[in-house]
N, C-alpha and C positions, 0 to 999 in steps of 0.2 A: 406417620412421620415420613417425609420424602427422603429417599436415599441420597447420599452424596454421589456425585458423578463417579468417583473411583469405585464406590461400592456397586453401583449399577453395572459398570463395565466389568468388574471382577466377576459378578454373578453371571453375566451373559457369556463371558469367556469360559467360565467353568461349565456352562451348558453347551459349549462347542460353537458358540456364535463367532462370526467373523466381523471385526470392527474396523471400519475404514474412515478416512476423512478426505475431503476434497484435496487438501495439500498432499496427502499420501498418494492419491491417484495421479495428481499432477506431476509428482516426482517421477512416477513410473513412466509417464508419457514424455516428460522432458528428457530424462536420461535413465533408461532401465538399469544401467550398471550402478548409478547413484542409488537407485531404489534398493538394489541388491545389497550394497555395502551398508546402507542404513537399516533396512527393515528385515533382511534375511540374515546377514552376517552380524549385524549389531555393532558395526564399527562406528565410533564417534567421530564426527567431522568437527570442523571449527567454524564458528560464526563469523560472517563477514561484517563490515562496518554497518551496512544497511540493516541487517537483522538486529544487531546490538542497539543501534540508535533508535530503530523503530520500536523495539521492545521497551526502551526507556520512556519514549514518548507515550506509548500505549498505557504504561503503568501510571505516569503522571496524570494523564487525562482521566483515567479510571478513578484515581484518587480524588480528583476534583469533584466528580459526579457522585461517587459512592461515599466518600468520607467528608466531603465539604472542605477539602484542602484549599489553601489559598492558591489562586491561579498563578502566582509567581513560581510555583514549584515546576511548572512546565519548562520555563527557561532554565531554571536551576538544574533540572534533570538532563537537559541537552548539554549544558556546559560540563556537568559532572562526568557524563559518559564520553564526551570528547576528550576530557583530561585522562580518563581511563584508557581510551584507545591509544593516546599518545604514549602513555606509560607502558602499555603492552606491545607497542610497535605495530599496531594494526592501522593501516592507512586507507584512505579513499583511493580508488583507481586514479591513475594519472591521465591527464588529457593527452592528445596526440603529440603535443610538443614537450611532454614530460612535466607540465606545470600542475598547479593545484587548483585550477578553476572549478573542477567538480566539487571539491571540498568547500571552497569559498561560496559557491552558489547554493549548496545545500545549507550551509550555516545561515546565509542571508535569508533564504526562504523560511527556514524553521524559526529563526529568531523573530522575524516579523510576525509569523503566525502566533508565536508565544505572546508577543506584545498585544495582539488583537484578540486572543482567545478569551471568551467569556463562558463560564460554565452555564450550560443550558438550564432553563427553568422548567419545572413540571415534574411529573412522575417518571423516573427512569430506573432501569436495572442494567448493571454492567456485567460483562462476562457471563451471560446467560447460557447455561449448558443445554444443548439440545441433542436428541437422539432420534433418528428417523429410520424406520425399517424399509429396506429397499429390495429384500429378497427373502427366501424362506427362512434363512437364519443369518441374514446379513444386515448390517446396520451402518449408517453414516452418523458420525458424531461431529460436534463443533461447538464453538463458544461465540456467541454474538457479542461484539464489542459494546454496543449501546442499543438498548431497547427502550423506545419511548411508548408510554401508555397513553393513547389518544382518547380512550374511553374505558368503560368497564371491561370490554372484550375486544378492544381494537388496539393495534400496535403499529409502529413504524420501526423498521430495522435499519441500523446504521453500522458500517464497518469502517474503521479508520485505515487510511492508506497514506504512506509517505512516497509512493511511486508517482509516475506520471499518469495523466488521465488515460482511460481506456478507450480504444477505438478499434474498429474492424474485428479481426480474429481475436485479439486480446480481450475485447469486450465480451465476446461469446464465452471465452474460457473463464473469465473472472466472475461472470454473473451466476455461474453454476453454484458457487458457494452460497450466494444470497438466496437462490431458488431453494436450496436445501433448507436453509434457515426458515424461509417463509412456509414451506410445506410442513416443517416440524412444528412451527407455532400454530398452524391451522389444525394440526393433529391435537394440540392442546386446547382447541376450541376458540382460538382467536381469529378475528378478521385482520388480515395484514393489509394495511392501507398503502404501503409503499416500502421499498427496500433500496438502499443506496449507499454509496461510498462517500465518506468525508475525506476529500483529498487535501491533506494538510499542506501540500506544496503550493496550493493555489488559493487566491482570494477572488471572491465574486463581488464586483462592484456594481451596485444598482442605483437607478435614479428614475424619477417620474418624468415621462416624456409628455410633449404637448397633446398627443392623442389620447392621453390617459393611461397608456400602457407603460409597463416597467421595462426600461432598458437594462441590459446586462453586459458586462465585460469581464471575462474570466482571464486572469493573468497569474503568472507566478508571482508570489508575494514580493519578490525583489524587483519586479518590473511594473508594479501597480502604477507608480507615478509616471513613468515614461510612456506606458500604454494608454494612459488617460490624458496625455498632454493635449491632443487635438480637441477633445471634448472641453477641457478646461479653457483652452484658448478661445473657443467660440463663446463660452459663458462670459469671459472677461471682455471680449469685444462687444457683446450685447449690453454689458453694463457700462460701456463707455470708457474703459481704461485705454490709455495711449500705448503705443507699441513698446516704449521703453519699460513701462511698468509691467506690461504683459510678459515681456522677456524675463524680467527679474522674477516674477511669480513662477514662471515655468521653470526657470533655472533651479529655484529652491524646491519646487515640486519634484524634479527629477533627482537632484542631489540628495535630498532628505527622504525621498520616496514616501512622502507624507502630504496629506491635504492640510495639515497644520500650517498656518502662515498665509493661507489663501483668504480672500475676503469671506466674511462669515456667511453671506448669502450663497457663496459657491460651496463652502465646506458643508453646509447643511443640506445641500442637494444630494450628496453622494454618501452611500453607506457601503462599507466593505465587510464581508464576513467570509468564513471558510466555505469553499466551494463544495456543493453536494451534487453528485451525479447519480440519478436514479436508474435502476435496471428494469428490464422487461420481465414481468412475472406471468406472461401469457401462457396458455396451454401449449403452444408450440415450443416455447422456451423450456417448459417443464418436461416435455417429451424428449427434447434434445438432451437435457440434463440426465434423464433416466437412461437413455441409450448410452451416453458417455460412461456413466457409472457401471452399467451392466457389462458393456464391452470391455472396459478396463479390468474389472474384477475377473472376467472370464480369462483374459490374457495372463493375469497374475497367477490364477489357479493353474493354468496350462504350463507356465514356466516352473512352478514349484520351487525347489531349492537348488536347481541346476545352474551353477554360475555361468556356464558357457552360453546359456540362452539369453542372459541379460547383457545385451550389447550396449556400447556407449552411444551417446548422441553423436552427431556429426561435429567432431571437435574442430575441424577446420572452419566450419561455418559458425560455430558457437564458442569460439575461443574466449570471448569476453565472459560468457557464462562459466566456462570451466576454470578460468583464471581468477575471476573476481567474485562469483556468486556461489559456485559449488563449494561445499564444505570439505571436499576431498581432493580437489585439483592440486592444491599446493601443499598437501600433507604427505605426499608420497604414497598414499593408500590406493590411488586409482592407477592401476597398471597401464591402462590405455593412455591416460594423460602423460604418464612417465615416458611411454614410448614416443608419443607425439612430440614432447619437449626435447627428448634426446635426439630425435631425427632432425628437428628444427635447429638444434645446436650444431649437429654434424654439418648440415647444409651451410650454416653461417660460417663455420670454420673452413669449409672447402672454398667458399667465396672469398674469404679473407686471404687464404693461401694463394688463390688464383690471381687476385688483383692487388694483393699486398695491403 
């Protein structure tokens, strides 16, 4: 009988094994002092709105696949957690003018996603626990959000994300998690056909082009209508609609952010589904991932339990992270952020005294 994840980890730790996860290593590289507070000192931080809402979405999507729950629970989970945040006084970050645009945009994107979400068909497993050996007595652990079985011994790996799409350096950083998942599944004897992120924030609109190829337009869900406006205009012109009717159709498209209400032949041309971005599983990527893991673990071992070695991130450059994403920045538990905030307040007071 296969051991439960907790039992496997408990047994390995009893044998002196070191257990890591990509998120744990990323925490160290993002801010060593945050790592110290969390993993060395054992201080509890507070979850931000992104983590709380993301967790609720993950849970609802998992329930749809695993338990066959009605898809309406996705929208219900979003609203329930928004209500809980309001009750607890946990808010979204404010925009530059102090407004609530960030909150409004998030709700618009996620609500439209929930309206469009259809539970995938086929054989799937959710929250698949994986454990992969990376050193003599060192392991990486993780949970795959969604594992699709493409055949008896073939799989595709998916990870739900509520963040923005990955590009550049962020793409390299993010794909390490999927690389670990892929290598772990290969250890289990599976061929991994692909691994990617389901970006909940975005819709992927597709249509068949004249050359037989499929066209794609990836947009935030709240912008699907406005970003497809020019394509729809051309379709309506080709169908012979006059300018007055075209403008009326386009107005409804943008205001309602929906293809509903367009002529049937136009509606049927376009399909929008959640956007999936696939990562690179090449040998070069795997090598980079191993080097990252090895180098980070070596640094953590070198630092040990000595607090003074765990310096903070560059607070000046990463003030948004410290203020909105870190679980310790606004709790008073991060002495470095306390010093930064006190200094900023002193400067503000001096300027006010100087200029009235």
